[in-house]
mmCIF file of the N, C-alpha and C atoms, coordinates in Angstrom:
data_MODEL
# 
_entry.id   MODEL 
# 
loop_
_atom_site.group_PDB 
_atom_site.id 
_atom_site.type_symbol 
_atom_site.label_atom_id 
_atom_site.label_alt_id 
_atom_site.label_comp_id 
_atom_site.label_asym_id 
_atom_site.label_entity_id 
_atom_site.label_seq_id 
_atom_site.pdbx_PDB_ins_code 
_atom_site.Cartn_x 
_atom_site.Cartn_y 
_atom_site.Cartn_z 
_atom_site.occupancy 
_atom_site.B_iso_or_equiv 
_atom_site.pdbx_formal_charge 
_atom_site.auth_seq_id 
_atom_site.auth_comp_id 
_atom_site.auth_asym_id 
_atom_site.auth_atom_id 
_atom_site.pdbx_PDB_model_num 
ATOM 1   N N  . MET A 1 1  ? 50.132 -21.752 89.535 1.00 0.00 ? 1  MET A N  1 
ATOM 2   C CA . MET A 1 1  ? 49.547 -22.636 90.514 1.00 0.00 ? 1  MET A CA 1 
ATOM 3   C C  . MET A 1 1  ? 50.182 -22.395 91.884 1.00 0.00 ? 1  MET A C  1 
ATOM 4   N N  . CYS A 1 2  ? 51.479 -22.448 91.971 1.00 0.00 ? 2  CYS A N  1 
ATOM 5   C CA . CYS A 1 2  ? 52.236 -22.059 93.164 1.00 0.00 ? 2  CYS A CA 1 
ATOM 6   C C  . CYS A 1 2  ? 51.937 -22.877 94.420 1.00 0.00 ? 2  CYS A C  1 
ATOM 7   N N  . TRP A 1 3  ? 51.651 -24.161 94.281 1.00 0.00 ? 3  TRP A N  1 
ATOM 8   C CA . TRP A 1 3  ? 51.488 -24.990 95.475 1.00 0.00 ? 3  TRP A CA 1 
ATOM 9   C C  . TRP A 1 3  ? 52.794 -25.680 95.816 1.00 0.00 ? 3  TRP A C  1 
ATOM 10  N N  . SER A 1 4  ? 53.372 -26.322 94.825 1.00 0.00 ? 4  SER A N  1 
ATOM 11  C CA . SER A 1 4  ? 54.641 -27.025 95.024 1.00 0.00 ? 4  SER A CA 1 
ATOM 12  C C  . SER A 1 4  ? 55.215 -27.366 93.662 1.00 0.00 ? 4  SER A C  1 
ATOM 13  N N  . ALA A 1 5  ? 56.473 -27.790 93.672 1.00 0.00 ? 5  ALA A N  1 
ATOM 14  C CA . ALA A 1 5  ? 57.106 -28.190 92.414 1.00 0.00 ? 5  ALA A CA 1 
ATOM 15  C C  . ALA A 1 5  ? 56.402 -29.397 91.813 1.00 0.00 ? 5  ALA A C  1 
ATOM 16  N N  . THR A 1 6  ? 55.990 -30.324 92.663 1.00 0.00 ? 6  THR A N  1 
ATOM 17  C CA . THR A 1 6  ? 55.312 -31.525 92.174 1.00 0.00 ? 6  THR A CA 1 
ATOM 18  C C  . THR A 1 6  ? 53.978 -31.183 91.531 1.00 0.00 ? 6  THR A C  1 
ATOM 19  N N  . ALA A 1 7  ? 53.219 -30.304 92.162 1.00 0.00 ? 7  ALA A N  1 
ATOM 20  C CA . ALA A 1 7  ? 51.928 -29.903 91.602 1.00 0.00 ? 7  ALA A CA 1 
ATOM 21  C C  . ALA A 1 7  ? 52.118 -29.165 90.279 1.00 0.00 ? 7  ALA A C  1 
ATOM 22  N N  . ASP A 1 8  ? 53.107 -28.286 90.209 1.00 0.00 ? 8  ASP A N  1 
ATOM 23  C CA . ASP A 1 8  ? 53.367 -27.568 88.967 1.00 0.00 ? 8  ASP A CA 1 
ATOM 24  C C  . ASP A 1 8  ? 53.798 -28.526 87.859 1.00 0.00 ? 8  ASP A C  1 
ATOM 25  N N  . LEU A 1 9  ? 54.631 -29.494 88.196 1.00 0.00 ? 9  LEU A N  1 
ATOM 26  C CA . LEU A 1 9  ? 55.089 -30.449 87.191 1.00 0.00 ? 9  LEU A CA 1 
ATOM 27  C C  . LEU A 1 9  ? 53.934 -31.320 86.686 1.00 0.00 ? 9  LEU A C  1 
ATOM 28  N N  . ALA A 1 10 ? 53.098 -31.786 87.591 1.00 0.00 ? 10 ALA A N  1 
ATOM 29  C CA . ALA A 1 10 ? 51.952 -32.608 87.190 1.00 0.00 ? 10 ALA A CA 1 
ATOM 30  C C  . ALA A 1 10 ? 50.975 -31.801 86.338 1.00 0.00 ? 10 ALA A C  1 
ATOM 31  N N  . ALA A 1 11 ? 50.682 -30.584 86.761 1.00 0.00 ? 11 ALA A N  1 
ATOM 32  C CA . ALA A 1 11 ? 49.764 -29.736 85.994 1.00 0.00 ? 11 ALA A CA 1 
ATOM 33  C C  . ALA A 1 11 ? 50.357 -29.395 84.632 1.00 0.00 ? 11 ALA A C  1 
ATOM 34  N N  . GLY A 1 12 ? 51.636 -29.052 84.607 1.00 0.00 ? 12 GLY A N  1 
ATOM 35  C CA . GLY A 1 12 ? 52.282 -28.712 83.340 1.00 0.00 ? 12 GLY A CA 1 
ATOM 36  C C  . GLY A 1 12 ? 52.290 -29.866 82.365 1.00 0.00 ? 12 GLY A C  1 
ATOM 37  N N  . THR A 1 13 ? 52.534 -31.060 82.864 1.00 0.00 ? 13 THR A N  1 
ATOM 38  C CA . THR A 1 13 ? 52.542 -32.237 82.002 1.00 0.00 ? 13 THR A CA 1 
ATOM 39  C C  . THR A 1 13 ? 51.147 -32.515 81.445 1.00 0.00 ? 13 THR A C  1 
ATOM 40  N N  . GLY A 1 14 ? 50.149 -32.443 82.299 1.00 0.00 ? 14 GLY A N  1 
ATOM 41  C CA . GLY A 1 14 ? 48.773 -32.679 81.851 1.00 0.00 ? 14 GLY A CA 1 
ATOM 42  C C  . GLY A 1 14 ? 48.301 -31.638 80.856 1.00 0.00 ? 14 GLY A C  1 
ATOM 43  N N  . ILE A 1 15 ? 48.587 -30.384 81.138 1.00 0.00 ? 15 ILE A N  1 
ATOM 44  C CA . ILE A 1 15 ? 48.154 -29.309 80.253 1.00 0.00 ? 15 ILE A CA 1 
ATOM 45  C C  . ILE A 1 15 ? 48.890 -29.386 78.918 1.00 0.00 ? 15 ILE A C  1 
ATOM 46  N N  . ALA A 1 16 ? 50.179 -29.707 78.949 1.00 0.00 ? 16 ALA A N  1 
ATOM 47  C CA . ALA A 1 16 ? 50.933 -29.847 77.702 1.00 0.00 ? 16 ALA A CA 1 
ATOM 48  C C  . ALA A 1 16 ? 50.413 -31.015 76.870 1.00 0.00 ? 16 ALA A C  1 
ATOM 49  N N  . ALA A 1 17 ? 49.995 -32.080 77.525 1.00 0.00 ? 17 ALA A N  1 
ATOM 50  C CA . ALA A 1 17 ? 49.424 -33.219 76.795 1.00 0.00 ? 17 ALA A CA 1 
ATOM 51  C C  . ALA A 1 17 ? 48.124 -32.814 76.098 1.00 0.00 ? 17 ALA A C  1 
ATOM 52  N N  . VAL A 1 18 ? 47.295 -32.069 76.800 1.00 0.00 ? 18 VAL A N  1 
ATOM 53  C CA . VAL A 1 18 ? 46.059 -31.568 76.187 1.00 0.00 ? 18 VAL A CA 1 
ATOM 54  C C  . VAL A 1 18 ? 46.401 -30.651 75.009 1.00 0.00 ? 18 VAL A C  1 
ATOM 55  N N  . GLY A 1 19 ? 47.425 -29.834 75.165 1.00 0.00 ? 19 GLY A N  1 
ATOM 56  C CA . GLY A 1 19 ? 47.852 -28.955 74.084 1.00 0.00 ? 19 GLY A CA 1 
ATOM 57  C C  . GLY A 1 19 ? 48.342 -29.728 72.871 1.00 0.00 ? 19 GLY A C  1 
ATOM 58  N N  . ALA A 1 20 ? 49.081 -30.809 73.113 1.00 0.00 ? 20 ALA A N  1 
ATOM 59  C CA . ALA A 1 20 ? 49.566 -31.629 71.994 1.00 0.00 ? 20 ALA A CA 1 
ATOM 60  C C  . ALA A 1 20 ? 48.403 -32.255 71.227 1.00 0.00 ? 20 ALA A C  1 
ATOM 61  N N  . VAL A 1 21 ? 47.418 -32.730 71.952 1.00 0.00 ? 21 VAL A N  1 
ATOM 62  C CA . VAL A 1 21 ? 46.232 -33.296 71.291 1.00 0.00 ? 21 VAL A CA 1 
ATOM 63  C C  . VAL A 1 21 ? 45.491 -32.204 70.528 1.00 0.00 ? 21 VAL A C  1 
ATOM 64  N N  . SER A 1 22 ? 45.368 -31.041 71.116 1.00 0.00 ? 22 SER A N  1 
ATOM 65  C CA . SER A 1 22 ? 44.673 -29.932 70.451 1.00 0.00 ? 22 SER A CA 1 
ATOM 66  C C  . SER A 1 22 ? 45.373 -29.537 69.159 1.00 0.00 ? 22 SER A C  1 
ATOM 67  N N  . VAL A 1 23 ? 46.694 -29.449 69.201 1.00 0.00 ? 23 VAL A N  1 
ATOM 68  C CA . VAL A 1 23 ? 47.444 -29.086 68.001 1.00 0.00 ? 23 VAL A CA 1 
ATOM 69  C C  . VAL A 1 23 ? 47.299 -30.157 66.931 1.00 0.00 ? 23 VAL A C  1 
ATOM 70  N N  . SER A 1 24 ? 47.346 -31.421 67.337 1.00 0.00 ? 24 SER A N  1 
ATOM 71  C CA . SER A 1 24 ? 47.220 -32.488 66.343 1.00 0.00 ? 24 SER A CA 1 
ATOM 72  C C  . SER A 1 24 ? 45.828 -32.491 65.704 1.00 0.00 ? 24 SER A C  1 
ATOM 73  N N  . LEU A 1 25 ? 44.805 -32.168 66.478 1.00 0.00 ? 25 LEU A N  1 
ATOM 74  C CA . LEU A 1 25 ? 43.452 -32.111 65.921 1.00 0.00 ? 25 LEU A CA 1 
ATOM 75  C C  . LEU A 1 25 ? 43.245 -30.874 65.044 1.00 0.00 ? 25 LEU A C  1 
ATOM 76  N N  . ALA A 1 26 ? 43.916 -29.799 65.383 1.00 0.00 ? 26 ALA A N  1 
ATOM 77  C CA . ALA A 1 26 ? 43.760 -28.553 64.627 1.00 0.00 ? 26 ALA A CA 1 
ATOM 78  C C  . ALA A 1 26 ? 44.682 -28.503 63.416 1.00 0.00 ? 26 ALA A C  1 
ATOM 79  N N  . ALA A 1 27 ? 45.525 -29.490 63.225 1.00 0.00 ? 27 ALA A N  1 
ATOM 80  C CA . ALA A 1 27 ? 46.472 -29.473 62.109 1.00 0.00 ? 27 ALA A CA 1 
ATOM 81  C C  . ALA A 1 27 ? 45.752 -29.441 60.760 1.00 0.00 ? 27 ALA A C  1 
ATOM 82  N N  . ARG A 1 28 ? 44.548 -29.941 60.732 1.00 0.00 ? 28 ARG A N  1 
ATOM 83  C CA . ARG A 1 28 ? 43.778 -29.918 59.474 1.00 0.00 ? 28 ARG A CA 1 
ATOM 84  C C  . ARG A 1 28 ? 43.316 -28.513 59.111 1.00 0.00 ? 28 ARG A C  1 
ATOM 85  N N  . ARG A 1 29 ? 43.202 -27.661 60.116 1.00 0.00 ? 29 ARG A N  1 
ATOM 86  C CA . ARG A 1 29 ? 42.775 -26.277 59.875 1.00 0.00 ? 29 ARG A CA 1 
ATOM 87  C C  . ARG A 1 29 ? 43.848 -25.343 60.427 1.00 0.00 ? 29 ARG A C  1 
ATOM 88  N N  . PRO A 1 30 ? 44.796 -24.941 59.602 1.00 0.00 ? 30 PRO A N  1 
ATOM 89  C CA . PRO A 1 30 ? 45.920 -24.121 60.069 1.00 0.00 ? 30 PRO A CA 1 
ATOM 90  C C  . PRO A 1 30 ? 45.504 -22.823 60.762 1.00 0.00 ? 30 PRO A C  1 
ATOM 91  N N  . ARG A 1 31 ? 44.333 -22.320 60.438 1.00 0.00 ? 31 ARG A N  1 
ATOM 92  C CA . ARG A 1 31 ? 43.856 -21.089 61.067 1.00 0.00 ? 31 ARG A CA 1 
ATOM 93  C C  . ARG A 1 31 ? 43.638 -21.266 62.569 1.00 0.00 ? 31 ARG A C  1 
ATOM 94  N N  . ASP A 1 32 ? 43.351 -22.484 62.998 1.00 0.00 ? 32 ASP A N  1 
ATOM 95  C CA . ASP A 1 32 ? 43.070 -22.760 64.406 1.00 0.00 ? 32 ASP A CA 1 
ATOM 96  C C  . ASP A 1 32 ? 44.316 -23.080 65.228 1.00 0.00 ? 32 ASP A C  1 
ATOM 97  N N  . LEU A 1 33 ? 45.468 -23.233 64.576 1.00 0.00 ? 33 LEU A N  1 
ATOM 98  C CA . LEU A 1 33 ? 46.676 -23.635 65.290 1.00 0.00 ? 33 LEU A CA 1 
ATOM 99  C C  . LEU A 1 33 ? 47.105 -22.672 66.404 1.00 0.00 ? 33 LEU A C  1 
ATOM 100 N N  . PRO A 1 34 ? 47.072 -21.348 66.200 1.00 0.00 ? 34 PRO A N  1 
ATOM 101 C CA . PRO A 1 34 ? 47.491 -20.472 67.302 1.00 0.00 ? 34 PRO A CA 1 
ATOM 102 C C  . PRO A 1 34 ? 46.658 -20.663 68.578 1.00 0.00 ? 34 PRO A C  1 
ATOM 103 N N  . LEU A 1 35 ? 45.364 -20.806 68.424 1.00 0.00 ? 35 LEU A N  1 
ATOM 104 C CA . LEU A 1 35 ? 44.513 -21.016 69.592 1.00 0.00 ? 35 LEU A CA 1 
ATOM 105 C C  . LEU A 1 35 ? 44.749 -22.402 70.205 1.00 0.00 ? 35 LEU A C  1 
ATOM 106 N N  . ALA A 1 36 ? 44.927 -23.394 69.362 1.00 0.00 ? 36 ALA A N  1 
ATOM 107 C CA . ALA A 1 36 ? 45.155 -24.753 69.851 1.00 0.00 ? 36 ALA A CA 1 
ATOM 108 C C  . ALA A 1 36 ? 46.498 -24.876 70.565 1.00 0.00 ? 36 ALA A C  1 
ATOM 109 N N  . ALA A 1 37 ? 47.448 -24.014 70.232 1.00 0.00 ? 37 ALA A N  1 
ATOM 110 C CA . ALA A 1 37 ? 48.779 -24.086 70.836 1.00 0.00 ? 37 ALA A CA 1 
ATOM 111 C C  . ALA A 1 37 ? 48.855 -23.424 72.214 1.00 0.00 ? 37 ALA A C  1 
ATOM 112 N N  . LEU A 1 38 ? 47.850 -22.683 72.608 1.00 0.00 ? 38 LEU A N  1 
ATOM 113 C CA . LEU A 1 38 ? 47.892 -21.995 73.900 1.00 0.00 ? 38 LEU A CA 1 
ATOM 114 C C  . LEU A 1 38 ? 48.103 -22.940 75.097 1.00 0.00 ? 38 LEU A C  1 
ATOM 115 N N  . PRO A 1 39 ? 47.459 -24.106 75.143 1.00 0.00 ? 39 PRO A N  1 
ATOM 116 C CA . PRO A 1 39 ? 47.748 -25.008 76.266 1.00 0.00 ? 39 PRO A CA 1 
ATOM 117 C C  . PRO A 1 39 ? 49.205 -25.476 76.298 1.00 0.00 ? 39 PRO A C  1 
ATOM 118 N N  . LEU A 1 40 ? 49.852 -25.569 75.138 1.00 0.00 ? 40 LEU A N  1 
ATOM 119 C CA . LEU A 1 40 ? 51.275 -25.915 75.125 1.00 0.00 ? 40 LEU A CA 1 
ATOM 120 C C  . LEU A 1 40 ? 52.099 -24.836 75.820 1.00 0.00 ? 40 LEU A C  1 
ATOM 121 N N  . LEU A 1 41 ? 51.751 -23.583 75.576 1.00 0.00 ? 41 LEU A N  1 
ATOM 122 C CA . LEU A 1 41 ? 52.465 -22.484 76.234 1.00 0.00 ? 41 LEU A CA 1 
ATOM 123 C C  . LEU A 1 41 ? 52.240 -22.493 77.743 1.00 0.00 ? 41 LEU A C  1 
ATOM 124 N N  . LEU A 1 42 ? 51.001 -22.712 78.148 1.00 0.00 ? 42 LEU A N  1 
ATOM 125 C CA . LEU A 1 42 ? 50.713 -22.766 79.581 1.00 0.00 ? 42 LEU A CA 1 
ATOM 126 C C  . LEU A 1 42 ? 51.414 -23.956 80.233 1.00 0.00 ? 42 LEU A C  1 
ATOM 127 N N  . GLY A 1 43 ? 51.418 -25.100 79.554 1.00 0.00 ? 43 GLY A N  1 
ATOM 128 C CA . GLY A 1 43 ? 52.107 -26.274 80.082 1.00 0.00 ? 43 GLY A CA 1 
ATOM 129 C C  . GLY A 1 43 ? 53.595 -26.025 80.234 1.00 0.00 ? 43 GLY A C  1 
ATOM 130 N N  . ALA A 1 44 ? 54.199 -25.379 79.237 1.00 0.00 ? 44 ALA A N  1 
ATOM 131 C CA . ALA A 1 44 ? 55.629 -25.047 79.328 1.00 0.00 ? 44 ALA A CA 1 
ATOM 132 C C  . ALA A 1 44 ? 55.880 -24.096 80.491 1.00 0.00 ? 44 ALA A C  1 
ATOM 133 N N  . HIS A 1 45 ? 55.004 -23.136 80.668 1.00 0.00 ? 45 HIS A N  1 
ATOM 134 C CA . HIS A 1 45 ? 55.147 -22.194 81.790 1.00 0.00 ? 45 HIS A CA 1 
ATOM 135 C C  . HIS A 1 45 ? 55.112 -22.934 83.131 1.00 0.00 ? 45 HIS A C  1 
ATOM 136 N N  . GLN A 1 46 ? 54.184 -23.855 83.279 1.00 0.00 ? 46 GLN A N  1 
ATOM 137 C CA . GLN A 1 46 ? 54.062 -24.596 84.532 1.00 0.00 ? 46 GLN A CA 1 
ATOM 138 C C  . GLN A 1 46 ? 55.308 -25.455 84.790 1.00 0.00 ? 46 GLN A C  1 
ATOM 139 N N  . ILE A 1 47 ? 55.840 -26.068 83.738 1.00 0.00 ? 47 ILE A N  1 
ATOM 140 C CA . ILE A 1 47 ? 57.036 -26.906 83.893 1.00 0.00 ? 47 ILE A CA 1 
ATOM 141 C C  . ILE A 1 47 ? 58.243 -26.045 84.259 1.00 0.00 ? 47 ILE A C  1 
ATOM 142 N N  . ILE A 1 48 ? 58.359 -24.872 83.654 1.00 0.00 ? 48 ILE A N  1 
ATOM 143 C CA . ILE A 1 48 ? 59.441 -23.950 84.018 1.00 0.00 ? 48 ILE A CA 1 
ATOM 144 C C  . ILE A 1 48 ? 59.277 -23.495 85.463 1.00 0.00 ? 48 ILE A C  1 
ATOM 145 N N  . GLU A 1 49 ? 58.046 -23.229 85.862 1.00 0.00 ? 49 GLU A N  1 
ATOM 146 C CA . GLU A 1 49 ? 57.782 -22.832 87.248 1.00 0.00 ? 49 GLU A CA 1 
ATOM 147 C C  . GLU A 1 49 ? 58.179 -23.947 88.220 1.00 0.00 ? 49 GLU A C  1 
ATOM 148 N N  . ALA A 1 50 ? 57.946 -25.195 87.833 1.00 0.00 ? 50 ALA A N  1 
ATOM 149 C CA . ALA A 1 50 ? 58.359 -26.327 88.673 1.00 0.00 ? 50 ALA A CA 1 
ATOM 150 C C  . ALA A 1 50 ? 59.873 -26.358 88.820 1.00 0.00 ? 50 ALA A C  1 
ATOM 151 N N  . ALA A 1 51 ? 60.588 -26.046 87.742 1.00 0.00 ? 51 ALA A N  1 
ATOM 152 C CA . ALA A 1 51 ? 62.051 -26.010 87.818 1.00 0.00 ? 51 ALA A CA 1 
ATOM 153 C C  . ALA A 1 51 ? 62.525 -24.898 88.748 1.00 0.00 ? 51 ALA A C  1 
ATOM 154 N N  . VAL A 1 52 ? 61.849 -23.764 88.697 1.00 0.00 ? 52 VAL A N  1 
ATOM 155 C CA . VAL A 1 52 ? 62.200 -22.661 89.609 1.00 0.00 ? 52 VAL A CA 1 
ATOM 156 C C  . VAL A 1 52 ? 61.938 -23.055 91.052 1.00 0.00 ? 52 VAL A C  1 
ATOM 157 N N  . TRP A 1 53 ? 60.798 -23.692 91.310 1.00 0.00 ? 53 TRP A N  1 
ATOM 158 C CA . TRP A 1 53 ? 60.487 -24.176 92.655 1.00 0.00 ? 53 TRP A CA 1 
ATOM 159 C C  . TRP A 1 53 ? 61.573 -25.134 93.129 1.00 0.00 ? 53 TRP A C  1 
ATOM 160 N N  . HIS A 1 54 ? 61.990 -26.029 92.234 1.00 0.00 ? 54 HIS A N  1 
ATOM 161 C CA . HIS A 1 54 ? 62.969 -27.054 92.606 1.00 0.00 ? 54 HIS A CA 1 
ATOM 162 C C  . HIS A 1 54 ? 64.324 -26.406 92.950 1.00 0.00 ? 54 HIS A C  1 
ATOM 163 N N  . GLN A 1 55 ? 64.708 -25.361 92.229 1.00 0.00 ? 55 GLN A N  1 
ATOM 164 C CA . GLN A 1 55 ? 65.973 -24.687 92.501 1.00 0.00 ? 55 GLN A CA 1 
ATOM 165 C C  . GLN A 1 55 ? 65.936 -23.908 93.804 1.00 0.00 ? 55 GLN A C  1 
ATOM 166 N N  . ASP A 1 56 ? 64.789 -23.315 94.129 1.00 0.00 ? 56 ASP A N  1 
ATOM 167 C CA . ASP A 1 56 ? 64.678 -22.504 95.335 1.00 0.00 ? 56 ASP A CA 1 
ATOM 168 C C  . ASP A 1 56 ? 64.550 -23.355 96.593 1.00 0.00 ? 56 ASP A C  1 
ATOM 169 N N  . GLY A 1 57 ? 63.981 -24.527 96.456 1.00 0.00 ? 57 GLY A N  1 
ATOM 170 C CA . GLY A 1 57 ? 63.697 -25.305 97.649 1.00 0.00 ? 57 GLY A CA 1 
ATOM 171 C C  . GLY A 1 57 ? 64.575 -26.434 97.771 1.00 0.00 ? 57 GLY A C  1 
# 
């Protein structure tokens, strides 16, 4: 995203929440878990990016 630490943190939190819901819904079908977990990875990336922004600025 690269706008600001606040934007990255907000986006990461929202995306991770969607990922958590996706994983919980896909738990009934283990085959779908890898795809459902992708938003969790993106959310973690955004939160890490926010931490990098915070350290640099």
